C-alpha positions in Angstrom: 0.0 0.0 0.0 1.0 3.6 -0.3 0.8 5.2 3.2 1.2 8.8 4.4 2.8 8.8 7.8 2.5 12.2 9.6 5.2 12.4 12.3 5.7 14.6 15.4 8.8 13.1 17.1 7.0 10.4 19.1 9.2 7.7 20.6 7.3 5.1 18.6 7.6 6.6 15.1 11.0 5.2 14.0 10.0 1.7 14.9 6.7 2.0 13.1 8.4 3.5 10.0 10.9 0.7 10.0 8.2 -1.9 10.2 6.1 -0.3 7.4 9.2 -0.4 5.1 9.9 -4.1 6.1 6.3 -5.0 5.2 6.9 -3.6 1.7 4.6 -0.5 1.9 5.5 2.7 0.1 5.9 5.4 2.7 5.4 9.1 2.3 6.7 10.8 5.5 5.5 14.2 6.6 7.5 16.1 9.2 5.8 19.4 8.8 5.0 21.2 12.1 1.6 22.8 12.8 0.4 25.5 15.1 -2.5 23.6 16.6 -3.5 19.9 16.8 -7.1 21.1 16.0 -6.8 23.5 13.1 -4.0 25.0 11.1 -5.1 26.2 7.6 -1.7 25.9 6.0 -1.1 22.4 7.4 -4.6 21.3 6.4 -4.1 22.6 2.8 -0.7 20.9 2.6 -2.1 17.5 3.7 -5.1 17.7 1.4 -2.9 18.7 -1.5 -0.5 15.8 -0.7 -3.2 13.2 -0.7 -4.7 14.6 -3.9 -1.3 14.4 -5.6 -1.2 10.7 -4.5 -4.7 9.5 -5.2 -3.7 5.8 -4.7 -2.9 6.5 -1.0 -4.5 3.8 1.1 -4.5 5.6 4.4 -2.9 8.2 6.6 -1.2 7.2 9.9 -0.2 9.1 13.0 1.0 8.1 16.5 -1.6 9.7 18.8 -4.9 11.2 17.5 -4.8 14.6 15.8 -8.1 16.3 14.9 -6.4 18.3 12.1 -5.5 15.1 10.3 -9.0 13.7 10.9 -10.5 16.8 9.2 -8.3 16.4 6.1 -9.1 12.7 5.8 -12.8 13.2 6.2 -12.8 15.8 3.4 -10.9 13.3 1.2 -12.7 10.2 2.3 -9.4 8.5 3.2 -9.0 6.2 6.2 -7.2 7.9 9.1 -5.4 5.4 11.4 -4.3 6.9 14.7 -2.5 4.8 17.4 -2.9 6.6 20.7 0.0 5.8 23.0 -0.8 8.5 25.7 -3.4 7.9 28.4 -5.1 10.2 29.1 -5.1 11.9 25.7 -7.0 15.3 25.4 -7.4 15.2 21.6 -9.7 12.1 21.9 -12.3 14.4 23.5 -12.6 16.3 20.2 -15.9 15.7 18.5 -14.0 14.9 15.3 -13.4 11.4 16.7 -16.9 10.6 15.3 -15.8 11.0 11.7 -16.5 7.7 9.8 -13.1 7.8 8.2 -11.4 7.5 11.6 -9.8 4.2 12.8 -8.7 5.0 16.4 -6.5 2.5 18.3 -5.5 2.9 21.9 -3.0 1.0 24.1 -5.4 1.1 27.1 -8.5 -1.1 26.8 -10.5 1.1 29.1 -9.7 4.1 26.9 -11.0 2.3 23.9 -14.1 1.3 25.8 -14.7 4.9 26.9 -14.6 6.4 23.4 -16.2 3.5 21.5 -19.7 4.8 21.8 -18.7 8.0 19.9 -17.7 6.0 16.8 -18.9 2.4 17.1 -16.9 0.0 15.0 -14.0 2.3 14.5 -12.4 2.5 18.0 -10.2 -0.4 19.0 -7.7 -1.5 21.7 -4.4 -2.4 20.2 -1.4 -3.1 22.5 1.9 -1.5 21.6 4.8 -3.5 20.3 8.6 -3.4 19.7 10.9 -2.7 16.8 13.1 -5.7 16.2 16.0 -6.3 15.8 16.9 -3.4 18.1 20.4 -4.4 19.2 21.4 -6.1 16.0 21.7 -2.6 14.4 24.0 -1.4 17.2 25.3 -4.3 19.3 26.3 -4.0 23.0 30.1 -3.6 23.3 32.5 -4.2 26.1 32.6 -0.5 26.6 28.8 -0.4 26.9 28.9 -3.1 29.6 31.4 -0.9 31.5 29.1 2.1 31.2 25.7 0.5 31.8 26.0 -2.8 33.7 24.0 -2.5 36.9 21.7 -4.5 39.3 18.5 -2.6 38.9 17.6 0.3 36.5 14.6 2.5 35.8 14.5 4.7 32.7 11.8 7.4 32.7 10.2 10.4 34.2 9.3 10.8 37.9 6.3 12.8 36.6 7.1 15.8 38.8 7.4 17.9 35.6 4.2 16.3 34.1 1.9 16.5 37.1 -0.4 19.6 36.7 -1.4 19.0 40.3 1.9 20.5 41.5 1.0 23.8 40.0 -2.5 24.0 41.3 -2.4 22.4 44.8 -1.9 25.8 46.4 -5.4 26.9 45.1 -7.2 24.0 46.7 -9.0 24.1 50.0 -7.7 22.1 52.9 -10.6 19.7 52.5 -10.0 19.2 48.8 -6.3 18.6 49.4 -7.0 16.1 52.2 -9.5 14.2 50.1 -7.0 14.0 47.1 -4.2 12.8 49.5 -6.5 10.1 50.8 -7.4 9.0 47.3 -3.8 8.8 46.2 -2.7 6.9 49.3 -5.4 4.4 48.8 -4.7 4.0 45.1 -1.0 3.4 45.6 -1.9 0.2 47.5 -4.0 -1.2 44.6 -2.7 -2.4 41.3 -4.7 -3.4 38.3 -7.7 -1.0 39.0 -7.7 2.7 38.7 -10.5 3.6 41.0 -10.0 7.3 41.4 -12.5 8.3 38.7 -15.1 6.0 40.2 -14.5 7.4 43.6 -15.1 11.1 42.9 -18.5 12.6 42.2 -19.5 15.1 39.5 -20.0 17.6 42.3 -16.4 17.1 43.6 -15.0 17.4 40.1 -16.9 20.6 39.4 -15.8 22.1 42.7 -12.2 21.1 41.9 -12.5 22.9 38.6 -13.7 26.0 40.3 -10.8 26.1 42.7 -8.0 25.8 40.2 -6.9 27.7 37.1 -8.8 25.5 34.7 -7.8 25.8 31.0 -11.0 25.3 29.0 -11.0 22.9 26.1 -11.9 24.2 22.6 -15.6 24.7 21.8 -15.9 21.5 19.8 -14.5 19.2 22.6 -16.5 17.1 24.9 -15.6 18.3 28.4 -15.4 15.2 30.7 -14.6 17.1 33.9 -14.5 14.1 36.1 -12.3 12.2 33.7 -9.9 15.1 33.4 -9.7 15.6 37.2 -9.1 11.9 37.9 -6.7 11.2 35.1 -4.6 14.3 34.3 -4.6 15.9 37.8 -5.0 13.2 40.5 -3.8 10.3 38.4 -0.5 11.9 37.3 0.1 13.0 40.9 -0.4 9.5 42.1 2.2 8.3 39.5 4.7 10.9 40.7 4.3 9.9 44.4 4.3 6.2 43.7 7.5 6.4 41.6 9.3 8.4 44.2 8.2 6.2 47.1 9.1 3.0 45.2 12.5 4.2 44.2 13.2 5.4 47.7 12.3 2.0 49.1 14.5 0.1 46.6 17.5 2.4 47.0 17.4 1.8 50.8 18.1 -1.9 50.2 19.8 -2.2 46.9 22.1 -0.6 44.5 20.0 1.0 41.8 20.6 3.3 38.7 18.0 5.9 37.7 18.0 7.4 34.2 15.8 10.5 34.3 15.7 14.2 33.5 13.3 14.7 36.5 14.5 16.2 39.8 15.5 13.2 41.9 17.0 15.0 44.9 14.5 13.5 47.2 16.0 10.0 46.5 19.6 10.6 47.7 20.7 7.0 47.8 19.9 6.3 44.2 22.5 6.5 41.4 21.1 9.3 39.3 22.6 8.9 35.9 20.7 11.7 34.2 18.9 11.4 30.8 19.2 8.5 28.5 18.9 8.8 24.7 16.0 6.6 23.6 17.6 5.4 20.4 21.2 4.9 21.3 21.5 4.5 25.0 18.2 3.1 26.3 18.3 -0.3 24.5 21.8 -1.0 25.8 20.9 0.0 29.4 18.0 -2.4 29.2 20.2 -5.2 28.0 22.9 -4.5 30.6 20.6 -4.2 33.6 20.0 -7.4 35.6 16.6 -6.1 36.5 14.6 -3.5 34.5 11.8 -1.9 36.5 8.5 -0.8 35.0 6.1 1.4 36.9 3.0 2.1 34.9 1.5 5.6 34.7 -1.6 5.2 36.9 -4.3 6.3 34.3 -3.1 3.3 32.2 -5.4 1.1 34.2 -5.0 -2.3 32.5 -2.8 -1.9 29.4 0.9 -2.8 28.8 3.4 0.0 28.6 5.8 0.6 25.7 8.7 0.3 28.2 7.7 -3.3 28.9 7.8 -4.3 25.2 11.1 -2.4 24.7 12.8 -4.1 27.6 11.9 -7.6 26.4 12.8 -6.6 22.8 16.3 -5.8 24.1 16.6 -9.2 25.8 16.2 -7.5 29.2 14.5 -8.9 32.3 11.3 -7.1 33.2 9.9 -6.6 36.7 6.6 -4.7 36.5 3.7 -3.7 38.6 0.6 -5.9 38.0 -1.5 -4.9 34.9 -4.6 -6.9 34.1 -3.7 -7.2 30.4 -0.3 -8.7 30.9 -1.5 -12.3 31.5 -3.4 -12.1 28.2 -0.1 -11.8 26.3 2.6 -13.1 28.6 3.1 -15.7 31.3 4.0 -14.1 34.6 7.1 -15.8 36.1 8.0 -17.2 32.7 8.3 -14.2 30.3 8.5 -11.4 33.0 7.8 -10.9 36.7 5.0 -8.9 38.2 4.8 -7.4 41.7 1.7 -6.4 43.7 3.1 -4.2 46.4 6.4 -2.5 47.4 7.2 -5.3 50.0 6.5 -7.9 47.3 8.8 -5.9 44.9 11.7 -5.8 47.4 11.4 -9.6 48.0 11.4 -10.4 44.3 14.3 -8.1 43.6 16.3 -9.9 46.3 15.3 -13.3 44.9 16.1 -12.6 41.2 19.4 -10.8 41.9 20.6 -14.1 43.5 19.1 -16.5 40.9 21.0 -15.6 37.8 20.0 -18.6 35.6 16.3 -18.3 36.4 16.4 -14.5 35.7 18.3 -14.9 32.5 16.0 -17.7 31.2 12.9 -15.4 31.9 14.6 -12.6 29.9 15.2 -15.1 27.0 11.6 -16.3 27.1 10.3 -12.7 27.0 12.5 -11.8 24.1 11.3 -14.8 22.1 7.7 -14.1 22.9 8.0 -10.5 21.7 10.0 -11.5 18.7 7.3 -13.9 17.5 4.1 -12.1 18.5 4.6 -8.5 19.5 6.8 -6.7 16.9 5.5 -3.6 15.1 5.4 -5.7 12.0 2.9 -8.1 13.5 0.9 -5.3 15.2 0.6 -3.1 12.1 -0.9 -6.1 10.2 -3.4 -6.5 13.0 -4.1 -2.8 12.7 -4.8 -2.9 9.0 -7.1 -5.9 9.4 -9.1 -4.2 12.1 -9.2 -1.0 10.0 -10.6 -3.0 7.1 -8.1 -1.7 4.6 -6.5 -5.1 3.7 
């Protein structure tokens, strides 16, 4: 097929592009910036002209959903395939998601379930995948082992710079802050179920909105106040606190490396290595770490993170919090290891650091499972079938 791939520097884009080329599709790549995800006259005209110049185009693809691309595809009656890797994702609240030309895929099953009624038959859950062979293109060297070998590593944000709650907490009443704190403390003890949205009322969400500097959504968006409060504000704050608490606990008992651009000064016993380039450094860190930790962003209630696929795709050992979708695709204890609390995590770290053969066998199993069933090559073919364009 001939496919137009509109890119905006998502971490997944190179892997998807590689897979589309391997599958033999003709790829037209668009790297043009826009002024708004909703409407940019010049970008819209450019995309419409591009499709008209290539009338045999089968579809347009993006990572994450962009209303401006949906508008162009609706005018041209071309299928628009968007693979949403963010959760929550504001653009999904755009009323443009109802366009019949859309094929919307989300990593989180609950997210697909939530938006399905707005475009029945065209919203799907599609787990993420991995671009293989990652390390065959740039093998791990002896020098890499010197730089990256470690017992435990975590690569990612602590969410302190992502949590909007940090900027608005000062505007909340003592009651509101106390209620939020109680919700977060309870949620951090439960894996596999994000209950915060179910635990707040519409009245609570409306009062929360009144007390903070709420940035209104565009007029043609559906304003799900409770969903936004639960996911973007409280959910991200829960992720921040959980990651800090978990890393503090690990660093008290084990030697651990953290790769992040976030402020980690509150975790003084951790080895803060700074940022890690996702293309060059990250795969090698994952391969050289005895244990790779995954902590899922809380609003991703049941789905499997990109980090999980990437670690296994590098031949690394995954230790992840419990997610309900993981057993649908992997065998816990055979392909990866899941933990259900911080004490459980500490016990499993201690066990697998002292059982090398078992840990290495699990890493090999995970790699083979991803290689066979969860590459972008496999996933994109599933996408095209669901989208009804093959």
